[in-house]
C-alpha positions in Angstrom: 116.2 85.4 112.9 114.7 88.6 114.0 117.2 90.9 116.2 115.4 94.0 118.0 117.1 96.3 120.5 115.3 99.0 122.2 118.0 101.2 123.4 118.6 104.4 121.3 122.2 104.7 119.8 122.6 108.2 121.1 123.4 106.7 124.6 126.2 104.6 123.2 127.5 107.9 121.8 128.6 109.1 125.1 128.6 106.0 127.5 128.6 102.3 127.5 125.1 100.7 128.5 125.0 97.4 130.3 122.0 95.6 128.7 119.1 96.0 126.2 115.6 96.9 126.9 114.4 94.0 125.1 112.8 93.6 121.6 109.6 95.5 122.3 110.2 98.4 120.0 109.0 97.0 116.8 105.6 98.1 117.9 104.8 100.7 120.7 104.4 98.5 123.8 100.9 98.1 124.9 101.4 98.6 128.4 103.8 101.6 127.6 101.5 103.2 125.3 98.5 102.9 128.0 100.6 104.2 130.7 101.9 106.9 128.4 98.2 108.0 127.7 97.4 107.8 131.5 100.2 110.0 132.6 99.9 112.6 129.6 96.1 112.9 130.4 96.2 113.0 134.1 97.0 116.7 135.9 100.3 117.1 137.5 100.4 118.2 141.0 102.3 121.2 139.7 99.4 122.0 137.3 96.8 121.7 140.3 95.7 125.1 141.6 96.4 125.9 145.1 93.5 126.4 147.7 93.5 129.8 149.5 92.0 130.4 152.8 89.1 132.3 151.3 88.3 129.2 149.1 89.4 130.8 145.9 92.2 129.2 143.8 95.6 130.3 142.4 96.9 128.7 139.1 99.9 127.0 139.1 102.2 127.0 136.2 101.5 124.7 133.4 103.7 122.0 131.9 104.9 124.5 129.4 106.3 126.8 131.9 107.6 124.1 134.2 111.3 123.1 133.3 111.6 119.3 133.0 107.9 118.8 133.6 107.2 116.7 130.5 110.4 114.8 130.8 109.6 113.5 134.5 106.2 112.3 133.3 107.8 110.4 130.5 110.5 109.2 132.6 107.8 107.6 135.1 106.5 105.8 132.0 109.7 104.4 130.8 110.5 103.2 134.5 107.2 101.5 134.8 107.9 99.9 131.2 111.2 98.5 132.3 110.0 97.2 135.5 107.1 95.4 133.3 109.9 94.0 131.2 111.9 92.9 134.5 108.8 91.0 135.7 108.7 89.3 132.4 112.1 88.0 132.8 113.6 90.1 130.4 117.3 91.4 130.8 117.1 95.1 131.3 119.2 97.8 132.8 118.9 99.2 136.1 117.3 102.5 136.3 119.9 104.0 138.6 122.4 103.5 135.7 120.6 105.9 133.3 121.9 109.4 133.6 119.0 112.1 133.7 120.0 113.5 130.2 119.8 110.2 128.7 116.1 109.5 129.3 115.0 111.7 126.5 117.0 109.6 124.2 115.6 106.4 125.5 112.2 107.8 125.1 112.7 108.7 121.5 113.6 105.2 120.7 111.0 103.8 122.6 108.3 105.9 121.5 109.9 107.3 118.5 108.9 107.3 114.7 109.8 104.3 112.7 111.9 104.5 109.8 112.8 101.1 107.4 115.8 100.6 105.2 115.0 97.9 102.7 118.1 95.7 102.4 117.1 93.6 99.5 118.9 95.3 96.7 122.0 93.2 96.6 121.3 91.3 93.5 121.1 94.4 91.8 124.5 95.7 92.6 128.1 94.7 92.0 130.4 93.8 94.8 131.9 97.3 95.0 128.3 99.1 95.3 127.4 96.5 98.0 130.6 97.5 100.0 129.8 101.1 99.6 126.1 100.5 100.6 127.6 99.0 103.8 129.7 102.1 104.5 126.6 104.3 104.2 124.6 102.1 106.3 127.1 102.7 108.9 127.0 106.4 108.5 123.3 106.3 108.8 123.7 104.5 112.2 126.1 107.1 113.4 124.0 109.8 112.2 120.7 108.6 113.9 122.3 108.1 117.2 123.7 111.4 117.3 120.4 113.1 116.6 118.4 114.6 119.7 115.3 112.5 118.5 116.4 109.7 116.6 114.5 107.3 114.3 113.6 103.7 115.5 115.4 102.3 112.4 114.3 99.0 111.1 116.9 97.1 108.5 114.5 94.7 107.0 115.1 91.8 104.2 118.6 91.6 105.6 120.7 88.6 104.0 124.0 87.8 106.0 125.1 85.6 103.2 125.5 88.7 100.9 128.2 91.3 100.7 126.4 94.3 102.2 125.6 92.5 105.5 129.0 90.7 105.7 130.6 94.1 105.2 128.4 95.6 107.8 129.4 92.9 110.4 133.0 93.9 109.7 132.6 97.5 110.2 130.1 97.1 113.3 131.8 94.2 114.9 129.2 94.6 118.0 126.2 94.2 115.7 125.4 90.6 117.3 125.8 91.6 120.8 122.5 91.9 122.7 123.0 95.2 124.1 124.1 96.9 120.6 121.1 99.1 119.4 120.9 97.9 115.8 117.5 96.6 114.6 118.0 94.1 111.7 116.0 91.2 110.4 115.4 89.1 107.4 111.7 89.6 107.5 110.1 91.9 105.3 108.5 95.3 106.6 105.1 94.1 105.6 105.2 91.5 108.3 106.2 93.9 111.0 103.7 97.0 110.1 100.4 97.4 108.5 100.5 97.8 105.0 98.5 101.1 105.0 101.0 102.8 107.1 103.9 102.2 104.7 105.2 104.6 102.2 108.0 103.8 100.0 110.3 106.8 99.1 111.3 106.4 95.5 112.4 109.2 93.1 110.8 107.4 90.0 107.1 107.9 91.1 105.0 111.1 90.4 103.9 111.7 94.0 105.5 114.4 96.0 105.7 114.2 99.6 104.0 117.3 100.9 104.8 116.9 104.7 106.1 114.5 107.2 103.6 112.3 108.8 104.6 110.7 112.2 102.0 108.1 111.8 103.4 106.8 108.5 106.5 104.5 108.2 108.9 105.7 105.4 110.9 103.1 103.5 114.5 104.0 102.0 116.0 101.4 99.8 119.6 100.5 100.5 120.8 100.6 96.9 124.0 102.3 95.7 123.7 101.9 91.9 125.8 104.1 89.7 125.7 102.1 86.5 122.1 102.2 85.7 119.0 104.3 86.7 116.2 101.3 86.8 113.2 102.0 88.8 113.8 99.2 90.8 112.3 100.6 94.0 109.2 101.7 92.0 108.5 98.3 90.7 108.9 96.6 94.4 106.5 99.3 95.7 103.9 98.6 93.0 104.0 94.8 93.3 103.6 94.9 97.2 100.6 97.5 96.5 102.3 100.2 98.9 102.0 104.0 98.7 104.9 105.8 97.3 106.3 109.2 97.4 109.2 111.4 96.2 111.2 114.2 97.9 109.9 117.4 96.1 113.5 118.4 95.2 112.6 120.2 91.7 110.6 122.8 93.6 113.7 124.0 95.4 116.5 123.4 93.0 117.8 122.0 89.8 120.2 119.0 89.8 123.3 119.5 87.8 123.6 115.7 87.3 121.2 112.8 88.6 119.1 113.1 91.5 120.6 110.3 93.3 121.5 110.7 97.0 123.3 108.7 99.3 121.5 106.9 102.2 123.0 109.0 104.7 121.9 112.0 102.9 118.2 110.6 102.9 118.3 109.7 106.6 119.8 113.2 107.5 116.7 115.0 105.4 114.1 112.7 107.0 115.5 113.5 110.5 115.2 117.2 109.7 111.7 116.7 108.2 110.5 114.8 111.5 111.9 117.7 113.5 110.8 120.6 111.7 108.5 119.4 108.6 110.4 122.3 106.8 111.6 120.9 103.4 113.9 124.1 102.8 116.0 123.2 105.8 115.7 119.5 105.4 117.4 120.0 101.7 120.3 121.8 103.1 121.6 118.2 103.4 121.8 117.9 99.8 125.5 118.5 98.6 125.9 121.9 96.9 128.0 120.4 94.2 125.2 118.5 92.9 122.4 121.4 92.8 121.8 124.8 91.4 118.9 126.7 93.5 116.1 128.4 91.9 117.7 131.8 92.2 120.9 130.7 90.7 119.3 129.1 88.0 117.5 132.3 86.9 120.4 134.3 87.6 122.4 132.1 85.3 119.5 132.1 82.6 119.5 135.8 82.8 123.3 135.9 82.2 123.1 133.6 79.2 120.3 136.1 77.6 122.8 139.0 78.4 125.7 137.0 76.5 123.4 135.9 73.8 122.1 139.7 73.2 125.8 140.8 73.2 126.9 138.4 70.5 123.6 139.2 68.4 124.5 142.9 68.9 128.2 142.2 68.0 127.5 140.1 65.1 125.1 142.7 63.7 127.6 145.6 64.0 130.4 143.2 62.3 127.9 142.7 59.3 127.1 146.3 59.2 130.7 147.3 59.0 131.3 144.8 56.2 128.7 146.1 54.2 129.9 149.7 54.7 133.4 148.7 53.6 131.9 147.0 50.5 130.3 150.1 49.6 133.4 152.3 50.1 135.3 149.8 48.0 132.6 150.3 45.0 133.7 154.1 44.8 137.2 154.2 44.0 137.2 157.6 42.8 136.3 159.0 46.3 139.7 158.2 47.5 141.1 157.2 50.9 139.3 158.9 53.9 137.5 161.3 51.6 133.7 161.7 50.8 
């Protein structure tokens, strides 16, 4: 059964919230989107020029110089959206219960970018790996809710009969409460989003991700598999006819071991890409123990060359000394130390 919740988890990190905004976040609400466009296109009263007595105009500060200008407009949009939901009979919170600094986080969830976590890999993992996957999903949830601009994360292809979801229910006991901001469904992401918007992130493809596109819906496979390196996600994406991309890790550093990243590391990277679109900053979330930077690799290569050169010269010197000793030993009449 599809379970959708529209409250951002950031709010729950600071305070308890009385109820859910309802399941309208799988796609941007038509009413909310229209109102959003209407409010962002109309000039604000603070932007309108003042009329002087002589008929001339004095420019007012624009939205970029007016503190809280955009936030106030977006707040009005969400207030209207909540009112529409209330009229539809949905259980929604009172506007008065939402603190001013929490509106931005509500808007980030309501109008933010979508991110999919594919939970269909239980058959490829053993029990220990499934338990580890559940723990990483919990870390992803905590990481996303603490971010200033969280993703609207959808856990798709969920199977509550498998260990991953059972363990997730164990760690997140509120997961089935209607006010808890955790989007989980047994439906596929191809049913929730247009296929042309979906991009499967897999390390086994040849296409590098060049930039973060907010219109795309990126998919991360919820798989922890230390025993094999099968390209399961690649095969799944090809079968569904989806676009694929890999993180351009090789451009920035070399891996000391396999290029496997945990789910929470992937979410942290995507959050940074969404915020800054800067791969260098995003890859700071890759553990240093796993990588060697390009500069470090070049320095190490230079060091190895110096060592090899030293060994070569040392061996040549030893060979030359042996030859000289052999020549001296072939002239016994010269005597020791005399030439």
